[in-house]
DRENDO-1510 file (C-alpha; in Angstrom, 1 decimal, always signed):
<recs>
REC; n; res; u; v; w
REC; 1; MET; -8.3; -42.2; -28.7 .
REC; 2; SER; -5.6; -40.7; -26.6 .
REC; 3; PRO; -2.2; -42.2; -27.0 .
REC; 4; SER; -2.3; -44.0; -23.9 .
REC; 5; GLY; -5.6; -45.5; -24.8 .
REC; 6; ARG; -7.0; -44.4; -21.3 .
REC; 7; ALA; -9.6; -41.9; -22.9 .
REC; 8; ALA; -11.6; -41.4; -26.0 .
REC; 9; TYR; -12.3; -37.9; -27.1 .
REC; 10; VAL; -15.8; -37.2; -28.6 .
REC; 11; VAL; -15.8; -34.2; -31.0 .
REC; 12; ASN; -19.2; -32.6; -30.8 .
REC; 13; THR; -19.6; -30.5; -34.1 .
REC; 14; ILE; -22.5; -28.2; -33.3 .
REC; 15; SER; -21.7; -27.3; -29.5 .
REC; 16; GLY; -18.1; -26.8; -30.6 .
REC; 17; THR; -16.9; -29.0; -27.6 .
REC; 18; VAL; -14.8; -32.0; -27.1 .
REC; 19; THR; -16.0; -34.5; -24.5 .
REC; 20; PRO; -13.3; -36.8; -22.7 .
REC; 21; VAL; -14.4; -40.3; -22.0 .
REC; 22; ALA; -12.5; -42.7; -19.7 .
REC; 23; ALA; -12.0; -46.0; -22.0 .
REC; 24; GLY; -12.3; -48.3; -18.9 .
REC; 25; THR; -15.3; -46.9; -17.1 .
REC; 26; GLY; -17.2; -44.8; -19.6 .
REC; 27; ALA; -17.2; -41.8; -17.2 .
REC; 28; ARG; -17.2; -38.5; -18.8 .
REC; 29; ARG; -15.2; -35.5; -17.9 .
REC; 30; ALA; -16.4; -31.9; -18.5 .
REC; 31; ALA; -16.8; -30.8; -22.0 .
REC; 32; ILE; -13.8; -28.8; -23.4 .
REC; 33; PRO; -15.1; -25.7; -25.3 .
REC; 34; VAL; -13.4; -24.9; -28.5 .
REC; 35; GLY; -15.7; -22.9; -30.5 .
REC; 36; LEU; -19.3; -22.8; -30.9 .
REC; 37; TYR; -20.5; -23.5; -34.4 .
REC; 38; ASP; -16.9; -23.8; -35.5 .
REC; 39; TYR; -17.6; -27.4; -36.5 .
REC; 40; PRO; -14.9; -29.3; -35.1 .
REC; 41; PRO; -14.6; -32.6; -37.0 .
REC; 42; ALA; -11.4; -34.1; -35.5 .
REC; 43; MET; -8.4; -33.8; -33.1 .
REC; 44; ALA; -4.8; -34.9; -33.4 .
REC; 45; PHE; -2.6; -35.9; -30.3 .
REC; 46; ALA; +1.0; -35.3; -29.8 .
REC; 47; PRO; +2.7; -38.8; -29.8 .
REC; 48; ASP; +3.2; -38.6; -26.2 .
REC; 49; GLY; -0.3; -37.5; -25.4 .
REC; 50; SER; +0.9; -34.3; -23.7 .
REC; 51; SER; -1.0; -31.9; -26.2 .
REC; 52; ALA; -3.7; -31.9; -28.7 .
REC; 53; LEU; -5.1; -29.8; -31.5 .
REC; 54; VAL; -8.8; -29.5; -32.3 .
REC; 55; LEU; -9.8; -28.6; -35.8 .
REC; 56; ASP; -12.2; -25.7; -36.0 .
REC; 57; THR; -13.3; -26.1; -39.7 .
REC; 58; TYR; -15.6; -23.3; -40.0 .
REC; 59; ALA; -13.5; -20.7; -38.0 .
REC; 60; GLY; -10.3; -21.7; -40.1 .
REC; 61; GLN; -8.5; -22.4; -36.7 .
REC; 62; VAL; -6.9; -25.1; -34.6 .
REC; 63; THR; -7.5; -25.0; -30.9 .
REC; 64; PRO; -4.5; -26.3; -28.7 .
REC; 65; VAL; -5.8; -28.3; -25.7 .
REC; 66; ASP; -4.1; -29.8; -22.6 .
REC; 67; PRO; -5.5; -33.3; -22.5 .
REC; 68; ALA; -4.2; -33.5; -18.6 .
REC; 69; THR; -6.3; -30.5; -17.6 .
REC; 70; GLY; -9.1; -30.3; -20.3 .
REC; 71; LYS; -8.1; -26.6; -20.8 .
REC; 72; PRO; -8.0; -25.1; -24.3 .
REC; 73; ALA; -5.5; -22.5; -25.1 .
REC; 74; ALA; -6.2; -19.6; -27.5 .
REC; 75; PRO; -7.2; -20.6; -31.2 .
REC; 76; VAL; -4.6; -20.4; -34.0 .
REC; 77; THR; -5.8; -19.3; -37.3 .
REC; 78; VAL; -4.5; -21.6; -40.1 .
REC; 79; GLY; -6.6; -21.0; -43.1 .
REC; 80; ASN; -9.9; -21.9; -44.8 .
REC; 81; TYR; -11.6; -25.1; -43.5 .
REC; 82; PRO; -8.9; -27.3; -42.0 .
REC; 83; VAL; -10.1; -31.0; -41.8 .
REC; 84; ALA; -6.9; -32.9; -40.7 .
REC; 85; ALA; -3.8; -32.4; -38.7 .
REC; 86; VAL; -0.8; -34.6; -37.5 .
REC; 87; ILE; +1.5; -33.6; -34.6 .
REC; 88; THR; +4.8; -35.2; -34.8 .
REC; 89; SER; +7.8; -35.1; -32.1 .
</recs>
């Protein structure tokens, strides 16, 4: 869930995407590509909801995502098999 509670983000492990879903209506936005077969198991949001990180476990990376635009930035290599993240202010 986004910090605002307005959207749920469904992590799609095989397709390597994250699908935003409006909490109130169930409407889906376009899937955000984060790495085909990178097996993203989770994502973390900044406390203010301005940014998020998607873990790309098999790639050993995290992909920054702008929740407002649904655009991913370049992945950042972090090491073998990341499975959790926390963003603090």
